N, C-alpha and C positions, 0 to 999 in steps of 0.2 A: 440246527442239525438238518441234514438232508439224507434221505435213504432212497436209493435207486435200485430197482429190481427189474429183471428182464424175464418176461414170460413168453415162451414160444408155443405156437400152434401151427397147424397146417395152413391157415389162412392169414395169420397176422403175427407180428412180433410186437408185444406190448411193453413199453417202458413205463413202469409204475413209479411215480414220484411221490414221496411222503415227506412232509416237514416244510421248512421255510425255503422258498426260492429267492434268495437274496444274493448280493454281490459275491459273498464269500463262496457260494456254491454254484454259481452260474457256469463257470468254466467246466466244472465236473459234469454237470448235466449236458452241456454242449458236447463234450467228449463222448459221453455215454450215447447220445443220440447219433453222433457220427458213426460210432462203432455199430450201433443197432441198425443203421441204414445200410451197412455193407452186406452184400450177398443176400438181399431180401428175396431174390427170385421173383415169384409172382405174389408174394405176401405184401400186405399193407403194414405200414408202421403207425402205431397208435401210441400217443403219449397220454397216460392216465394221470390226471391231476386231481382226482377226487379227494385225495388226502393231503393236499397242499394247504398249509395253514396261513401262509403269508407270501406275498409277492411284492418285491420292491421294483423301482424303475429298471434296474439292471435285469431282473427277471422278466419284466415286461418286454424289454428289448429282445431278449432271447426268444420269448414266445412269438414275437412279431417275426423274427428271423425264421423260426420254424414254420410259421404260417405261410411265409413267402415260399417255402420249400414244399408246400402242399401236404404237410404232415397232418394227420387226423388227431383230434383231441377227444378225450373222454373226461368230463369234469362235472363238478357240482354247480349249483346256481350262481354263486358269487364269481367263480372263475369263468363260467360261461358268459356272464355279464362283462367281465373284463375282456374276454376274447372278442366280444362284439364291439366293445369300445376300441380295441386295438385295430379291428377291421375297419372301422370308420376312420380312424386316424390314418391308416395305411391308404385308404381310398382318397382321403383329403390330400395327402402328400403327393400322390400320383397325379391328381388333378392340378395341383399347384405347380407341378413340374412341367405341365403342358403349357 
């Protein structure tokens, strides 16, 4: 199960994600992020992953895609480690393309 909530403030729009980020739910989160990105004006988009309990490779690919779009993340230690690994993977693939 995956729960997605949107919290608005004057400085940011936060997408709060809770549950398992697995293949079944990746498209739903992608759509929610695309909608949340619309009409941000001067606010930043933050994806809050603190309550995500599992991420499979499909979820990792979506996070990598969001990272490439310069989305900010808020997360716990495990997910923060995963994001660092995805960053390394992204840098490696860019260097290999050169």
